[in-house]
C-alpha positions, 0 to 999 in steps of 0.5 A: 673265226679259225675254229668255225672255218675248220668245222665248216671245212670238215663238214663240207668234205665229210659230206662230199666223202659220204656222197662219193661213197654212195655213188662209187659203190661199184668200186668196192670189189677193187678197194684193196687194189685202189688203196695199194696203188693209188692210196698216197695220191688220193690222200695227197689230193684230199689234203690239198683239197682240204687246205684249199677249201679251208683257205677259201672259206677263211677268206670269205669269212674275213670279207663278210664278218670283218668288213669295215674293221679298220674304220671301226677301230679308228673310231674306237681309238678316237673315242678312247683318246677323247674319253667321250662316251667310254668308260673311265677304265678303258681311258685309263688303260690307253694312258698307261 
């Protein structure tokens, strides 16, 4: 889950960066001035944007892909305790 979210966040932000590089070509002559004066601010903004996009995608992924996990685990635990329809190995591990 963590790796997929990290990959998706990287792809989204790289796509945004490539789009902005295409749209902001008029700033190329001022590249050195922008990096010298605003480089730290741009880097911090990009880092915070990355963290926020990652957190948002992580929450969305947990809501979509881990829906009803507690109920499913309770059902599995009930089956393990009764030994019904599960392998003997899983029942033995629970008893240990």
